[in-house]
C-alpha positions as CSV (number, residue, x, y, z in Angstrom):
1,M,-100.0,8.5,49.0
2,K,-102.0,10.2,46.3
3,Q,-100.9,9.5,42.8
4,V,-101.0,12.2,40.0
5,N,-101.6,10.9,36.6
6,V,-100.1,13.1,34.0
7,A,-100.5,13.6,30.3
8,L,-97.5,15.1,28.5
9,L,-98.1,17.3,25.5
10,G,-95.0,17.7,23.4
11,I,-91.9,15.3,23.6
12,G,-89.2,17.7,22.3
13,R,-86.3,18.8,24.3
14,I,-88.2,20.2,27.5
15,G,-90.9,17.3,27.2
16,R,-88.1,14.7,27.3
17,I,-86.6,16.4,30.4
18,H,-90.0,16.1,32.2
19,F,-90.7,12.7,30.9
20,R,-87.4,11.4,32.3
21,N,-87.6,13.2,35.6
22,I,-91.0,12.2,36.4
23,N,-90.2,8.4,35.6
24,Q,-86.9,8.3,37.5
25,Y,-87.7,10.4,40.5
26,F,-91.2,11.1,41.5
27,P,-93.2,7.8,42.6
28,S,-96.2,10.0,43.4
29,A,-96.7,10.9,39.7
30,K,-97.1,8.7,36.5
31,I,-97.1,9.7,32.9
32,V,-100.1,7.7,31.4
33,A,-100.3,9.6,28.1
34,V,-98.1,11.4,25.7
35,A,-99.4,13.6,22.6
36,D,-97.1,14.9,20.0
37,P,-98.2,15.2,16.1
38,Q,-94.5,14.8,15.0
39,Y,-94.3,11.2,16.1
40,S,-95.9,8.1,14.7
41,A,-97.1,5.6,17.4
42,V,-94.5,3.1,16.2
43,E,-91.6,5.7,16.7
44,F,-92.8,6.6,20.1
45,R,-93.2,3.1,21.3
46,E,-89.8,2.2,20.1
47,A,-88.2,5.1,22.0
48,Y,-90.4,5.3,25.1
49,G,-92.2,2.1,25.6
50,N,-95.9,1.3,26.2
51,V,-97.2,4.6,27.6
52,F,-100.4,5.5,25.7
53,F,-99.5,7.7,22.8
54,T,-101.7,9.9,20.4
55,P,-100.8,12.6,17.8
56,D,-104.0,14.3,19.2
57,A,-103.5,16.5,22.2
58,E,-107.2,16.8,23.0
59,E,-107.4,13.0,23.0
60,A,-104.8,13.0,25.8
61,I,-106.2,15.8,27.7
62,T,-109.8,14.4,28.0
63,R,-108.8,10.9,29.1
64,P,-110.6,10.2,32.4
65,D,-107.6,8.8,33.9
66,V,-105.6,12.2,33.7
67,D,-105.3,14.5,36.5
68,A,-102.8,17.0,35.2
69,I,-101.3,18.2,32.0
70,L,-97.8,19.1,31.0
71,I,-97.8,21.6,28.1
72,C,-94.2,21.5,26.5
73,T,-95.3,22.4,22.9
74,P,-94.3,25.5,20.9
75,T,-95.5,28.8,22.2
76,S,-98.1,29.5,19.5
77,T,-100.0,26.4,20.9
78,H,-100.1,27.0,24.5
79,A,-103.2,29.2,24.9
80,D,-105.4,26.7,23.1
81,L,-104.0,23.8,25.1
82,L,-104.3,25.7,28.3
83,T,-107.9,26.5,27.4
84,L,-108.7,22.8,26.8
85,S,-107.1,21.5,29.7
86,A,-108.7,24.2,32.1
87,K,-112.1,23.4,30.6
88,A,-111.6,19.7,31.2
89,G,-110.8,20.3,34.7
90,K,-107.3,19.2,34.6
91,H,-104.4,20.9,36.6
92,I,-101.7,22.4,34.3
93,F,-97.9,22.8,33.9
94,C,-97.1,25.0,31.1
95,E,-93.9,26.4,29.7
96,K,-93.6,30.0,29.5
97,P,-95.3,32.1,28.2
98,M,-99.0,31.4,28.2
99,D,-99.4,33.5,25.0
100,L,-97.6,36.2,23.2
101,S,-100.8,38.4,23.5
102,L,-101.5,40.1,26.8
103,E,-105.1,40.2,26.2
104,R,-105.3,36.4,25.9
105,S,-103.0,35.7,28.7
106,E,-105.2,37.8,30.9
107,A,-108.2,35.8,29.6
108,L,-106.5,32.5,30.5
109,V,-105.6,33.7,34.0
110,S,-109.4,34.3,34.5
111,L,-110.5,31.0,33.0
112,I,-108.0,29.3,35.5
113,K,-109.6,31.0,38.4
114,Q,-113.2,30.2,37.1
115,T,-112.4,26.4,36.7
116,G,-110.4,26.2,39.9
117,V,-107.6,24.1,38.6
118,Q,-103.9,24.6,39.5
119,L,-101.5,26.4,36.9
120,M,-97.9,26.4,37.2
121,L,-95.7,28.3,34.6
122,G,-92.3,27.0,33.8
123,F,-90.0,29.9,35.0
124,N,-87.5,27.1,35.9
125,R,-84.6,29.5,36.8
126,R,-86.2,30.4,40.1
127,F,-85.6,26.8,41.3
128,D,-81.9,26.7,40.5
129,P,-80.4,25.7,43.9
130,D,-77.9,28.6,44.0
131,F,-80.8,31.1,43.0
132,M,-83.1,29.6,45.7
133,Q,-80.4,30.0,48.4
134,A,-79.8,33.6,47.4
135,R,-83.6,34.2,47.7
136,Q,-83.5,32.6,51.1
137,H,-80.5,34.8,52.3
138,I,-82.5,38.0,51.3
139,M,-85.6,36.6,53.1
140,D,-83.4,36.1,56.0
141,N,-82.0,39.7,56.0
142,K,-78.4,38.3,55.4
143,I,-77.5,41.4,53.3
144,G,-80.1,43.9,54.6
145,P,-82.6,45.9,52.4
146,V,-81.7,45.1,48.8
147,Q,-80.8,48.1,46.6
148,I,-79.8,46.7,43.3
149,V,-80.2,43.4,41.5
150,K,-77.8,42.8,38.6
151,I,-78.7,39.8,36.2
152,T,-76.4,38.5,33.3
153,S,-78.1,36.2,30.9
154,R,-76.3,35.5,27.6
155,D,-76.7,32.5,25.3
156,P,-73.9,30.5,23.7
157,G,-75.2,31.0,20.3
158,L,-77.9,32.5,18.2
159,P,-81.0,30.4,17.6
160,S,-82.2,29.9,14.0
161,L,-84.0,32.7,12.0
162,D,-87.1,30.6,11.8
163,Y,-87.2,30.3,15.6
164,L,-86.5,34.0,16.0
165,K,-89.3,35.0,13.7
166,S,-91.9,33.1,15.8
167,S,-90.4,33.6,19.3
168,G,-92.0,36.9,20.2
169,G,-88.6,38.6,20.3
170,L,-85.7,38.6,22.8
171,F,-87.7,40.4,25.6
172,M,-90.6,38.0,25.4
173,D,-88.7,34.8,24.7
174,M,-85.2,35.2,26.5
175,A,-85.2,38.3,28.8
176,I,-88.8,37.2,30.3
177,H,-86.9,34.7,32.5
178,D,-84.7,37.5,33.8
179,F,-87.7,39.7,34.4
180,D,-89.5,37.0,36.4
181,M,-86.1,36.3,38.4
182,A,-85.9,40.1,39.3
183,R,-89.4,40.0,40.6
184,Y,-88.8,36.8,42.4
185,M,-85.6,38.2,44.1
186,M,-87.0,41.5,45.0
187,N,-90.3,40.4,46.0
188,K,-91.7,43.9,44.8
189,K,-93.8,45.4,42.1
190,V,-92.1,46.8,39.0
191,T,-93.3,50.3,38.1
192,E,-91.0,51.4,35.2
193,V,-89.0,49.8,32.5
194,Y,-86.2,51.2,30.5
195,S,-84.7,49.1,27.7
196,R,-82.1,49.5,24.8
197,G,-81.6,47.0,22.2
198,L,-79.4,46.3,19.2
199,V,-78.4,43.9,16.6
200,L,-74.7,43.2,17.2
201,V,-74.3,39.3,16.7
202,D,-75.8,39.0,13.2
203,E,-77.5,41.3,10.7
204,A,-79.7,38.6,9.7
205,V,-81.6,39.2,12.9
206,H,-83.2,42.3,11.5
207,S,-85.1,40.2,9.0
208,A,-86.8,38.6,12.1
209,N,-87.7,42.2,13.3
210,D,-85.7,41.3,16.5
211,I,-82.6,42.1,18.3
212,D,-79.8,40.0,19.8
213,T,-78.4,42.4,22.4
214,A,-80.3,44.4,25.2
215,L,-79.8,46.2,28.5
216,T,-83.0,46.8,30.8
217,T,-83.3,48.6,34.0
218,L,-86.4,47.8,36.2
219,T,-87.6,50.3,38.8
220,F,-89.5,48.9,41.7
221,E,-92.2,50.5,43.8
222,D,-89.7,51.6,46.4
223,G,-87.1,53.1,44.0
224,T,-84.7,50.2,43.9
225,Y,-83.5,48.8,40.8
226,A,-82.7,45.7,38.8
227,V,-80.4,45.8,35.8
228,I,-80.3,43.1,33.3
229,D,-78.0,42.5,30.3
230,N,-78.8,40.1,27.5
231,S,-76.9,38.7,24.5
232,R,-77.9,36.0,22.2
233,K,-74.1,34.9,21.8
234,A,-71.4,34.5,24.4
235,V,-68.6,32.7,22.6
236,Y,-67.2,31.3,26.1
237,G,-70.5,29.5,27.0
238,Y,-73.9,29.8,28.7
239,D,-73.5,33.0,30.9
240,Q,-75.9,33.0,33.9
241,R,-74.8,35.2,36.8
242,L,-76.7,37.1,39.5
243,E,-75.4,39.8,41.9
244,I,-77.6,41.3,44.8
245,F,-76.3,44.3,46.5
246,G,-77.8,45.3,49.8
247,D,-77.3,47.8,52.8
248,A,-75.3,45.1,54.7
249,G,-73.4,43.2,52.0
250,M,-73.7,41.4,48.7
251,I,-74.7,38.1,47.2
252,Q,-73.1,36.8,44.0
253,V,-74.1,33.7,42.1
254,E,-71.3,32.6,39.6
255,N,-71.6,30.5,36.5
256,N,-71.7,26.6,36.7
257,L,-68.5,25.5,34.9
258,H,-67.7,22.2,33.2
259,N,-65.4,21.4,36.2
260,R,-64.1,23.1,39.3
261,N,-60.5,22.5,38.5
262,I,-58.2,25.6,38.5
263,I,-54.7,25.3,37.1
264,Y,-51.9,27.7,38.0
265,D,-48.9,28.0,35.8
266,E,-46.3,30.4,34.5
267,K,-48.8,31.7,32.2
268,G,-51.6,32.4,34.5
269,I,-54.6,31.0,36.3
270,H,-56.8,28.8,34.1
271,R,-60.2,27.2,34.6
272,A,-63.0,25.7,32.7
273,L,-65.7,27.4,30.6
274,P,-69.3,27.8,31.7
275,L,-71.6,25.2,30.6
276,D,-72.7,25.5,27.1
277,F,-76.5,24.5,27.0
278,F,-79.4,25.6,29.0
279,M,-80.6,22.0,29.7
280,D,-77.1,21.3,31.4
281,R,-77.0,24.6,33.2
282,Y,-80.5,24.2,34.6
283,A,-80.9,20.4,34.9
284,M,-81.5,20.6,38.7
285,S,-84.1,23.5,38.4
286,Y,-86.2,21.5,35.9
287,L,-86.0,18.7,38.5
288,K,-86.9,21.0,41.3
289,E,-89.9,22.8,39.5
290,M,-91.5,19.4,38.7
291,E,-91.1,18.3,42.2
292,L,-92.9,21.4,43.5
293,F,-95.6,21.2,41.0
294,I,-96.2,17.6,41.9
295,D,-96.1,18.4,45.6
296,A,-98.6,21.2,45.2
297,L,-101.2,18.7,43.5
298,V,-100.5,16.1,46.0
299,Q,-100.7,18.3,49.1
300,D,-103.5,20.5,47.6
301,R,-101.6,23.7,48.1
302,P,-100.9,26.7,45.6
303,T,-98.2,26.3,42.9
304,P,-95.0,28.5,43.5
305,V,-95.5,30.3,40.0
306,T,-98.9,31.3,39.0
307,G,-100.5,32.6,35.9
308,E,-100.3,36.1,37.5
309,D,-96.7,35.8,37.7
310,G,-96.4,34.9,34.0
311,L,-98.7,38.0,33.1
312,E,-96.7,40.3,35.1
313,A,-93.4,39.0,33.3
314,S,-95.1,39.5,30.1
315,R,-96.3,43.0,30.9
316,I,-92.6,43.8,31.6
317,A,-91.6,42.4,28.3
318,V,-94.1,44.4,26.3
319,A,-93.0,47.5,28.3
320,A,-89.2,46.8,27.4
321,K,-90.1,46.4,23.7
322,L,-92.0,49.6,23.9
323,S,-89.3,51.4,25.6
324,M,-86.8,50.3,23.1
325,E,-88.7,51.4,20.3
326,K,-89.8,54.9,21.9
327,G,-86.3,55.6,23.4
328,R,-87.8,56.3,26.7
329,P,-88.8,54.8,30.0
330,V,-92.2,53.1,30.2
331,K,-94.4,53.1,33.2
332,L,-95.8,49.6,33.7
333,S,-99.2,51.3,34.3
334,E,-99.0,52.2,30.5
335,I,-99.2,48.4,29.8
336,P,-102.7,47.3,30.8
337,A,-102.9,43.5,31.4
338,G,-105.7,43.2,28.9
339,G,-103.7,44.4,26.1
340,R,-105.6,47.6,25.3
341,K,-104.0,50.1,23.1
342,V,-101.2,51.9,25.0
343,A,-101.0,55.7,24.8
344,V,-97.2,56.8,23.6
């Protein structure tokens, strides 16, 4: 069996998930290097053992024994690390987005094609077992032609203002997962985006030039719809639901709860709240996406989420923000992939 040697860039929350999953579950992959400027070599060794460590990402990328790079660093660093990795001829897994700029994202997609390396973006929600099954039901025509997809995506709590100021905004940071999910479920091109957004959770969000609550309607090439509602704060937990309505029926995916017990008593019917953190809710999807990335490299086949997928989701996010600002629907054709000035 071919073994894939991996360099992990960034050992924060997401990096630790991938580090643990690769070490525990994938004998065909091995992490041979880790880079993170926030650690000292001593601290890293105490926590993670004798894996090669460096604070310098380029040193890890250019090691001759490295086949693939996992980019789990802050968004602002992704584009530079993608460029270094592609030019070094290394296959790449990168957390979304590639960059907040459409122009640079398009340039990265072109660079990936030129170098011939594989790129997979971390739109992990595609790989939740229930969402994957829903997609398979659609492909098997279980509910006939799909008319409407509804996605609810609400976080359990507002992130810090420092995070919001550098995140790219709710549409690019949070709803982009839902834009990708809508494209994945419908398997069609988005042609129009109409979004509204407000600050309802905390007035301080205004200072980050962002919103915390949004409703977006996507229109697809055949006139069908996806409706997405987002909030940065759901007091009852991490609210992640999906409904797909078709000519011959409907598919629903409900929240994952802390437990499946249901208590019936004289006061009513009671059940547990939804899970309250994304790393718990999507633990299986993080595992599955890495399995598929490694399998693509071992079997020499395309990755299931490409740079083009990331670019399209980013274009929808830009269109959503423009729609909110202008108070009108925005044709996706108004958002050129290269980020040129949009006529409004």
